[in-house]
C-alpha positions in Angstrom: 1.1 142.6 66.0 -0.6 140.3 63.6 -0.5 140.8 59.9 -3.8 141.6 58.2 -4.4 139.3 55.2 -6.5 139.6 52.0 -7.2 137.5 49.0 -3.9 137.3 47.0 -1.7 137.5 50.1 1.2 135.1 50.3 1.6 133.1 53.6 3.9 130.4 55.0 2.5 127.3 56.6 4.6 124.9 58.7 4.0 121.2 59.0 2.4 120.2 62.3 -0.2 117.7 63.7 -3.0 119.5 61.8 -1.1 120.3 58.5 0.6 117.5 56.5 3.3 119.6 54.8 5.2 122.9 54.9 4.6 125.3 52.0 4.1 128.8 50.8 0.7 129.6 49.4 -1.5 132.3 48.1 -4.9 133.0 49.7 -7.8 132.4 47.3 -10.8 132.6 49.6 -11.3 133.8 53.2 -13.6 132.0 55.6 -14.5 132.7 59.3 -11.7 130.5 60.8 -9.7 129.4 57.8 -8.7 130.2 54.2 -8.5 128.4 50.9 -4.8 128.4 49.8 -3.2 127.5 46.5 0.0 125.6 47.3 2.8 127.5 45.4 6.2 126.3 46.7 6.9 123.2 48.7 9.5 120.5 49.3 9.9 118.0 46.5 9.4 115.2 49.0 5.8 116.4 49.5 5.0 116.4 45.7 2.7 113.4 46.1 0.7 115.0 48.9 0.4 118.3 46.9 -0.9 116.4 43.8 -3.4 114.5 46.0 -4.6 117.9 47.3 -4.8 119.3 43.7 -2.4 122.1 44.7 -5.1 123.6 47.1 -6.0 123.2 50.7 -8.0 124.9 53.5 -5.8 126.0 56.5 -6.8 127.5 59.8 -5.4 131.1 60.3 -3.5 130.0 63.4 -1.3 127.8 61.2 -0.3 130.7 58.9 2.4 133.3 59.1 3.1 136.2 56.8 6.6 137.7 56.9 7.3 135.6 60.1 4.3 137.1 61.9 1.0 135.5 62.8 -1.9 136.5 60.6 -5.0 138.3 61.6 -8.3 136.7 60.6 -10.5 138.9 58.5 -13.5 140.8 59.9 -16.7 138.9 59.5 -18.0 141.1 56.7 -14.9 140.3 54.6 -15.6 136.6 54.4 -18.7 136.8 52.1 
């Protein structure tokens, strides 16, 4: 079962072809297919990337996990 997320939820993102680094972040804004995250904790080797991103990035829901489980995108009315 997927985890329901809201603004303020903490999520984990793993590095892959679509994401340049692994980090833990906090959801700041929800969109239809992605969310704006603040980058909270990350590997020190990725510090330059994080600085270039100004400690924020937009990530697709399919690339997020909360407590080791996939996240559930918000209902359309929650993205306004």
